[in-house]
N, C-alpha and C positions, 0 to 999 in steps of 0.2 A: 502495499501498500505503499509506505512512504519513497520506495525508489518511481510508482506511478504518479504520485503527486511532484515529486523532484523534476521526472519529464512534463510534466505538465505546466509545471510554472515558465518551464524553457519556452516552452509552445506558446504559451499566455504572452510572456516577451516578444516573442518573436512575431507572434499575429497584431499585435499592439503596434508596436513601433512600424511593423508594416505599414497598418493602415496608418499612420500618422507619417510617412515617408510618401506615401501615396497623395493625402492631404498636401504636403508641402511643395509636391508636382502640382497640383492644381492650383495654388499659389502663385505657383512663379507661371505658369498659362495664364492667369489672369492678370498677374504682374506686365507680363507681356502684351497683351491686348493695351493693358493705361498708359504702358510708355510708346506704344505707333501712335496711339490718336496725343500722346503730349509731342512726339513729333510733328505729325499733321498739324497740331495748332501752331507748336514753333514755329515751322516755315509757312502758315498765314498771319505773324505778324503775332499773335496771342504772348501774353505775358505766362511764362509756363514755371517761373523757377522755382515756386513753393511746393510745385507740384513735382519736379525732378530730384528736388530735395527728398521729399516721405518716400519718392520712390527706390533714390539712392538708402533710404534709410529700409525699407520694406527689404531691398535685397542682402544687406546686412545681417537685417533679423533671419530670413531665409536661410541665410548660410550658416550664422549661427545655429539653428534649430536643425540641420540637416548633419551639421558636426555632431552636435550632442545626441540624434536619432541613432545615427554610426558607430559612435560610441555605446549607447545604450543595446545596440542589436549585441555588443559582443559579450554585452554581462552574462553571468550566469549567476544561478542561485540553488548553491548547493544545500542541501540540508545536513546540519552538521550534527551526527549521534552521538551522543559521549555516553547514555546508558535510555535504558527502556523508559525510564522515570522520567527524562529530560524529553521524549521523545515528542511532545504535544507544544511544550516550550518553543524546542527547535523547528518547527515546520513552522510553526506561529510566526517567529523570526525573519524567516525566510520568504515567508508572503508578506510578511509587513514589509521589509526590505525592498522586493518586487513592486508593493504598489506605491510606496514611497518614491522608489525612480522611474514610475511611469505616469505618477501624477506631477514631475517634474519634468519631465519630456511634455507632456499634454499643456503646460504653461509655456514653455519654449513656444513650441506651435501656436497656444491663441497667442502670443507676443507677435510673433511674424502677421498675424492671419489679422489681428490689431492696426499693425503697419502698412499692410495692402489696403486695408478700409481705409485708413487715414489718406492714403495715396489716391485714394479711389474721390476720398471726398473732396481733397485740393481740386483734383480734375473737374469735377462735378460745379467749383465754384469759379471754373473759368465762364465767361461767357462765351455762346456762340463757340463752343470749342468744336465742333466739328464742320461750323460753315464755312465751305471756301469762298477765298479772296477771288475776287476778280481780276483776271489778269488784266494791263493796259492794253491789249493789242486787241480786246475782246472790248472794251470800254471804246477804244478809239473808234475800229469798226461798226457799232453799233449808231452812233452818232452821224 
């Protein structure tokens, strides 16, 4: 039973960490879309300096979260058995360590998510971000 629990802790760690890594990948994709809209707005003469700062902060948060999650994937939670009387507390200690580490991993992903949300909010604050500026040749040919 203890051996099965030991294996189960490793499975839980792997499954939860991979889920968080997938979440980071989706956040990176969203941030890529924000970046492309920022570039488009910049070309159209909009002031996007605050958005670029927020995007860079989000990239930093995502990178830090990815490093933390890669480290979390490598962790194991062996149950240290000294004698049968302390078996229950040994299992509880391993479980608590796993829960604590997974909670910390979720927190770094939350920080990355918040940074992406902030970048998106800053982008929304830019007026007419997707509106294309008419080129001067079009204006003169229409007159």
